[in-house]
N, C-alpha and C positions, 0 to 999 in steps of 0.2 A: 511312342509317349514323346514328347516334345524334346527330352532333355538326352545326350548321349553319356549322362556319367552319372550317377545315384549323387545324392547328397551324403558325403561321406566325408570323415575325417578319421583320425584317430586318438580321443579323447587321453588312453593309458600314455599317451606319451607324457602327461602332463604329470603323472605320479612318480617318484623316486625309480632311478635306474632299474635300484636290487628288485623291482617288484616284476620286471619283465625280460623278457631276451627276444631281441628281435634276429629273424631268423626267417627261410623259407620251405615251403613242404616238400617232403621227399617223392618227386616223380614216380609214378608206377606204370607197369608194363602194357598193360593194353588194357585202358578203361571201357566201360560202356553202361549206359543206363540202366536203372533200377528204379525209379523213381522220381518224378518230377513234382515239388508245389506251386502250382500255376496260380492260386488264389493267395498265396504266401509272395512272390514274386511280386507282383502286382502291390502288394501292400506295400513292402519296399523298396517298390519303385525301380528293381533287376532293367536294365536296362536291354532290350529284345536281344541283343547282339550275346549278352549273355544269362540268357535265359535255355531253352531246351535245344541250346544248338552244339553245333561241333565244337565251339569258342567255349561255350559253357559249361558244358562236359570238360574239357579238359580246364578247367577251372575250379570245378568241384571235385575232381580227379587230385589236383596237387600240381597238376603238369604246367600251367599257364598261370599268370598272374594278371590279372585287370589293374588300368591304370589304376584306380581307385584302392586297390589295396596296400596294406602297411602290415605283412604277415609277424605275429609274435606269441612266441609262449607265455603265458602268467605264471608266477609264482604265487605260492600257498602253504600255509604248514595244514595240520590238520588232525583231532583227537582219531583214529581209527579202530571203533568197537571198545572206545575208551580210553586209546592210547597212544602219545602224544608223536608226533611223527614233523620235525618241526621243519622239512623241507619237503613236500611234495608238487605243485604243482604241474602244469600241462607235459603229462610224460606221453602222450599220443593225441595232439590236441595242438591246433592255430589259431591263433585269431586274425580272419582274413581282414574285415573290415569293422566300422558303426556307421549305419547306414540311418537317415530322417525317411521314416515310415509318410503315406500318404496322413497319417493319423497323429503327424507332428511329434510322433516318439522315436527317441533314439533306439536301437536297437544294434547289437553285435553280429555279426556271422562270424563262424567258427568252420572249421574243417575238424573233426576227430577219423584218427584214424590217418593220419598224412604224415606220419613218420617219426622218427625219434628226435626227441630235443634233452637240451641240458638237465632237463626234470625227469628221462626216461628209467634213471635208476634198474638200466639194465634189461628191459623193455624192450619190444620190437618197433614200439608204436607203432604199432596198424591196428585196426579193428576187422574184424572177419563177420559175413553175412550176415549171421544170424541176430547178431546182438543187434547192427547198425537197420535191420529194417524192425527188428521188435521195435526199436526206441522209437523209429519215423509214425509206427502205427500205433501205439500208447498214447506218444506225447499229441499225434493229432487229433484221436479220442477223445483224451483229457482235454486239448484248449476246443474240443465244441461241446463238451459239457460245461463249460464257465469256469476250471479248475484255472490259474495263473501259471504258466507253465514255459519249459521252454517249447519249441515246433522244430519242426523238419522243413528243410527246406529240397533239400535232395539228397539222393543216394547214389551210388555207383560199383561197380566192381572193379578190381583193380587187374585182374588177369593174374593175381600173386598168390600163392597159398601164407595162411599163417599159422603159427604151430603153436597150441593150446596143449590139451589134451593128444590133440590129434591132429594131423593136418584139415584146415577147413580152408574154403575159399575166401579174398581180403575184401573188403568194401571201405569206401569214406562216405560217411555221413556229415553233409551242413546243417549244424543247430544255429538254430537264430533263437535267443534269450536278451533279456532286456539290459543286460549285460551278466559277466561270467565273474562278478563279485561274489567272495562267500565268506562266510565266518572264519573260514582258514585263511584266508587274503590278509583281515585283520591280525590273525595271529600272529602271522609270516612279517606282519610290518612292525606289530610290538617285537617280536624274539629279535628279528633279523638286523632291523632299521633302527632310526633314533624318534626320541620322543616328536620330531619335528613331522619325519615319516609317517607317523601315525596321526599327528593332526591333520597334513595332508591330506592323506587318505579318507577321514572323516569328513573331511571336508569337502573330498571331491564325490564321498558314496550321494551324500545330500543334496547337492545339487545334480547330482544326477536321478534320483530318486523319489526326494524327498523334499524337493527346491521349499515347501511351503514352513519346515522347520528352520532352515537355513536363518531366520530372523530370532529364534529364541539365543538364548545368553550362554547358554549350556550345549552347544553343539553336539559334544559326545550322549550324552543324558538323552537327548533330541534324539538323535541317531539308534541308542538302543531302544529309546521307546516307539519309535517307527519301525525298526526292524522284529521285538516281541509282537506289535497289534499285527503284523503283515505274518507273521509267523504262525500266530493263533489262530487268525481268519484260515490260510493255507490249512496247517493240518485236521481244523473243522472240518474243511473239503474235503481231505481226504477221507477222516471217518464214515463219511455220508455215502461214502462212495464203495467202499469197503477197499481201497486202493493201500496198497503196503507197499513201503518205499523198499525197502529193505536195506538202507547201508546208510543212515542219518548219520552217517558220521561230516563234521562240524565242517571238513572241504567238500561238501555236498551238500549243504544247505546256502539257500544264496541270500543275498542282505535283501535284492529285491522282494522277497519272496514268492517267489517261482518255483516250481518244481524244476530240477534239473537233476540228472546223471540217473538214467532208466538202467538200471543195471541188471538186479537183480529184485527187479519188483514185481509183482503178482497182485492179482484179485480175489479176495474171499468169496467161497463159492457158499457154503453151508457157514451161519453166523456162527463163529467161534471165536470171542476174546483172544485167546492164545494163540491163533495163527500165527505164522511164519512161514517161510517160505525157503530163503535164500539157503545156503548149503553151507556157508562160512558161518551162518549167526546161530553158534551150537548151544547156546544161552535162551535165544530168545531174546534178545538187547533190545531188537527193532522188531519185537512182532507188535501186531495190529494195536493192542491195549497201550503201549508200551511207546505208539509216538508221539502223545502227549506232552508225557515226561520227560522225556528225550529232546523233544524241541525246546524245554524250559531248559535242559542242562547245558544244551550248545548255547543256549540265550547269555547262559551265566558265564563259558569261555568265552562269547562274546564281550562282557562286562569287563572280565580280568583283562582281555587285553586292552580295551581304553583305561582303562580305572585310573592312574595317574591322569587323564585327561578330564574322568567325571568330579574327579575334586581333590586338591592337592593335598588333603586332609587321608588318609588309606581308609579311617573310620569313618569317616561323614562321606568315602565314597562308597562302598561296600553297603550304607545306609541307602541311599541313594540309588544305588545299584540294586540290592535287593525288595524295593519298592517296585520295580519296574518290574521284575521277576515275579512277584506275588500277582500284578494286577495282567501279567499274560495270562494265570491260571481264571482269570475273573473273565479277559477279553474273551480266552478258548469255551470255556463252558456257556458264554450266550452266544458267542458264533454256531456251540456244537448243536445247544436245544433251539434256538432258533431256525437253524438248518433240518433240525427231524422234526421239526412242530411242522413246516412247510411239508417238509415229504409224506408227514403223516394226514399234512391236510387239515391242522388243526389253527393254522390263523394262516389268512391269506395274506402271499405276498407280501403287499403295501398297508397291510393291518397294524395298528398303531399299536405301541407296546402290551403287553398283559400289566395288569395290575399286580401287587406284592402276591396275595393270596393266588392270584388264577396262573400266577408265572411257574408257582408252589407248586400246581396239584398239576402242571402242564407239563412239568418237569417228571414228577415222579411217572403218569403215567409213560412218558417217555422208556424210563426207565423198565417200569415197568413191560414197556415192548418188548425192550433189547431184552431182559433177562427168556422170556417165554420164547422169542425166534434163539436163544442158545437152547434152551431146557431143548424144545422140538427139533431141532440141526435145522429151521428152516433157510433155504435158500436165501439169504440177504438181497440179490436184485431184484428175484421173481416176488417175492413178499412184498415188497414198493410198487411194485409195478402193476401187481396185481390188486391194487387195491380201486383203482380203476374200475374195474370191474365188479367189485365188490359196490362199488359205490353206486355203477349203474344197474343194481337189481342182481348182480349175477356171485355172489356167496360161492358160490360151487367152486369157481375157479382159482378163488382164494383157500376153500380149504381143501383142497387137493393138494396142495405141497405138504399136507401132513397127514398122518395116517390115527393120530390122532385128533379127532374131532372135534372133541369136547369143548377144550381148554382153548382151541383156538376159534371155534363159534363163541365162547362167551368173550373173549376179548373183541373178536367183529361186533358181537350188541353193544359192546362198550363204544367200541370208537365211532360208532355210524351217528350216536348221538353227538358225540365231542365233532364229528368233520365239520369243518365250515367251506369248503369248498366242494365245485362240481367235477366228475370223469376230469372233464380236460384239464383243469390247474392242476389236480394229482400228474398224470402223466408228462406236464409239461415241467413237473420236478425229481420226477422218477426216471431215469434213464430206462428205453427197452430191453438195451441189449450193455453188456462190456466187452471188452477184449478178455473172452475165459479163459482162461490157462490150456484149457484144453482146445481153442480155437487156434490159440495163438500159434501154438506148437503145429499143430495140421498144417497151417500158412507157411512156417518158417520151413518144413521139412519138405514142403511143396517147390516153395524157392530155391532151397537146395537142390533138389532135383530139378533144375530148370525151368518150373514152372511158377511165372508170376499172376497168373490170375487170378488166386485165390487173395493174394494179399491185394491187389489192385483194387478186387470187390469190395474188402473190406475197408479200406479206403476211401472206397465212395460212400458206403454205408456208412461210415463213423460222420461226415460230413452233419447226419442228420440224426444223432442218438436217439433221440426222444421219438422216434418214428419208429413203428414196429414193423424188426427186421426177422422174418421167422427164420431165416437159416441162423442167425445167431442166438435165438431166446430160446431154445431146449436147455434144461436142465440134466447138467453132465450128471454119472453115476460118483458117488464118492469114493475122491481115491488117493493117496498120499501124490504132494507133488512136490518137486523142489527145482528152486531156480541157481543162475550161476552165472556171477559176474563174468564179464566177458572179456576184462583183461588178463 
């Protein structure tokens, strides 16, 4: 590379001091490589000495800092399962630096599992190997299918044990995101800071993520509108993949519109809108079907935090914010139905928007398709992927998904008339495989036993998720599955 240091600084230092705590990582006993993302390192312009080297290992373990690092823990609040916790913050993470990538965009580099911080709330500040590798492989797969997401630059083991329900090997994840600003960040500024602090954070967030909106007269309303649109598009993509985030607390929802915090997330096998996986989500608050209304609920909390800046008159401020929250529903539905129309081949990616009558008919067909999938308990991923074979004259490949051939065959006949694209276009919109829950568990079990080969093999396949990968395309037997938060 032509330079020895990345283009790095830490713009969070522009924020009020209450928004962060400067400190250094806690060293680990014996670091070893688990994984390193060379493609991402190249994008971030990480100098060669700080890549997959002994020096890089020390950096990503938290044992040594590079000259371009300015580590700090960020402060934020959060509604956790609907209950406000006024002071959360990075309890086991440290922002190392911000760098400018080859694409001209700014990125955070953060260590996750780097030791206790002032926000740890009696926690040990560490991470276990299983959750670290789980976030690595799922976030990289999500990136490859085009979902805005944090990514993984490195994963290292620590040579130490962490204690949850039992003793587990420790690890540190190096996470990369466009920023770590959350809805909870704005909530914290509103509750712990002054009106000027909130104003500063609004301007900072717009400058970082939505600079085109800085010219608007009402910056707070502009930010709410931008975040709402980004979240509408993001959650629609989740729904189109059968992805269930599992912990959509306001501290886990980014202002950039990226997926962050892959704690108890998982993917549906059989299509069932009430599906949930998280062990702590006993009421199903964050079930698959609830993700869109929860996103809107979270946006309402963002609006509350900025209300005085939206308009000096509270009644008018509420009215303006409500308009944006209502528009979220419209934006979400548009993104949801357009995405499913493309998955079903009802419209080409670059096709002109359908007229009103056609749009209603198209949405009705999508609704009927999803209802049939639920009634027949069809595998979500396999159903959409096998449409390509059906389009290529092999309907039996799709019909094999259910023992009830008659209703599926009747649907298939209707679909063949409505489909406007070829098999190749269908494959380009429907992943060949997902990080199946059972696959992920088997990979992590092997890693815990000292064998990283299955993890490495999946990461390699995940770079091309729209290409057939027979090792990951088998449909598992229906079985209960539960995920657990790694903290």
